[in-house]
N, C-alpha and C positions, 0 to 999 in steps of 0.2 A: 217450205216443206222439206227441202233438201237440207237446210240448216237445222231443222228439227231432228232429222235422222242422225245428222253428224253430232249433234249434241247428245242424243240418246246413246250413240255408240261410244262417245268420249266418256260419258258418265259410267257406263258398263266396264270400260277398260280402267278407269280411275278407281272405282270402288271394287272392282273385281267381281267375278260371278262365283257362285258356289259350285266348286269342282271337287268331287271326292277323290282325294289322293290317298295313297296307301301310306300308313305310318308303321315303320319297323321299330319294334320295341325289343331292345336287347335284354335278355334274361341274365340275371345276376347269379352266376354259377356258384359263388360262395354261399349264398342264402338259399339256393335250391337244393332239393335232396332227391335221390332216387334209391328206394329201398326195394331189394328183391327177396323173394321167398321161393325156395325150391323144396319139392317134397320127394321123399323116397318111401318105400314100403315100411321101413322101420322108424321113420321119423321126418324131420324136415330141418333145414338150415335157412338162416336169414342173414341178411348183409346189406352192404351199400356199394354203390358205384358213383363216381363223381361225373357231374356234367362238365365238359370242357368249355363248350359255348352253345349259344342257342339264340334264336329270335322268333318272336311271333309278329305276324303282319296283320294290321288291321286296316279296314277300309270302312268309312262311315261309321266307326265304333264297332264293327263286326269282324270277327276273326275270319281272315282270308288265306292265311299261309303260315308256315313255320318250318324251321329247319334246325337240327340239333346235332351236336357231335358229343359223344360220351367217351370219356378216358377209360378205356377197359383196363388199363395197368393199375387203376385205383381200386379194382374189384377186391373186396374183402368181406369175409364173414364177420358178423358182430355177436353171434350166439356162442362163440368159443373163444378160448384164451390159450396162451402158451403154445406148446408144440402141436396140439390139435388144431389150432387156428392156423398156424404156419403151414401145416401139412395140407389142410383143405385149401387155403388160398393158393399154394403153389400148384395143387392139382387143377383148381379152376382156372388158372392161368396157363396151363400146360395145353398141348395139342389135343388131349382127350376132350377138353371143353372149349375155352375161348381162344387159345393160341395167341395170347397178348403180345408175345415177342414179335410175331409176324403181323398181327393185327392189332395194333394199340388203340384204335378207335372204332366205334360203330356209329352209324348215322341214322337219323330219322328225318325224312323229308315229306311234309304234308303235300298230297296230291289233290284231294277232293275233300270239300267241307260242306256239310249240311247244317243249317241252323235249326236249333230246337228252342223251346221256351226257357226262360230263367238263366241266360248265359251259357247254355249247354250247346255243344257242337258235336256232331259225329264227324270223325275225321278218318279218312283212308290215307294211309301214308306208306311210302317205301322204307322199310327197315333193312339195313345192311349190317350183318353181323359176320365176321370171318370172310368177308369179300363176297358173300352171297346175299342178294336183295330179294325180299318177298313183300307182298303187300299185308298191312295189318289194319284193322279197323277198331276204333275205340272212341268212347265219349270223353270229352274234356270239358271242364267247367271253368269259366273265366269270371272272376269277380274282382273289380278294381285292378290292382297291379299284381294279382296272383292268378295261377291256374293250376288246376289238379286233375290227375287221372289215374285210373287203375287199368291195366291191361295185362292180357295173358298171351305168352309167347310159347310157341312150339319149338323147342330147341332143335329138334331133328330136321326142320326145314333148313337149318343153317349148318348142317353137316356134324352136328353134335349128337353123336349116337351113343356115347359111352354109357354102358349098363341100362340101355333102353329096352324095356320089354318088347317093344315093337320090332325090334331087330335081333333080339336074343332071347328065345323062348325059355330056355333052362336057367335063366339067371335067378329065379326064386326070389328070396327076401333081400337080394342086393340090388334089386331094380330101383332105378330112379325115374320118376314120372317124367314124361316128355314135356309137359308144360311148366313154365315158371312164371311167377306173378311179379309185376313191377307196380309200385306206388310211387308216382311222381308228383312232387309239389314244386312249382316254380314261382319265383319272385322276379318281377321286371320293373 
């Protein structure tokens, strides 16, 4: 009987047991995209910002974690050209908005993930912009080696109050809405 237990243990060790281990998948920053959309009373602007690096973490095929660093110095409008583009880009990188000289990166770190059907997950993450961290919640869809999400960020939670009607009542048609949208497509 003792020999039978020893053989059984030896077989388990030799052939391994099924243990769910986490698998980290590095996001391909060059093939991934982040598109932003910001609106104001008199119109809107759209543009891009580059992912510097990122990882998604899976366990037993399910998303369990993730962390990303965004290169804020790459922030650029795509709906303008020439002097107007340069002017808006410079203003977005200034202290009025993202202060990219002092804050060249922003980060997103997944904290809590709930599984939904069809490869969709509800993520609560810590988003840090300009050194200020706040929680954000969004759905992300994972299919094969891609993931995508759309999320809305309130810029005023990160100290970006320039032309915000929430802070300046008499701003009129120069108001810029507090929320901006991000459309993120990741490849890994």
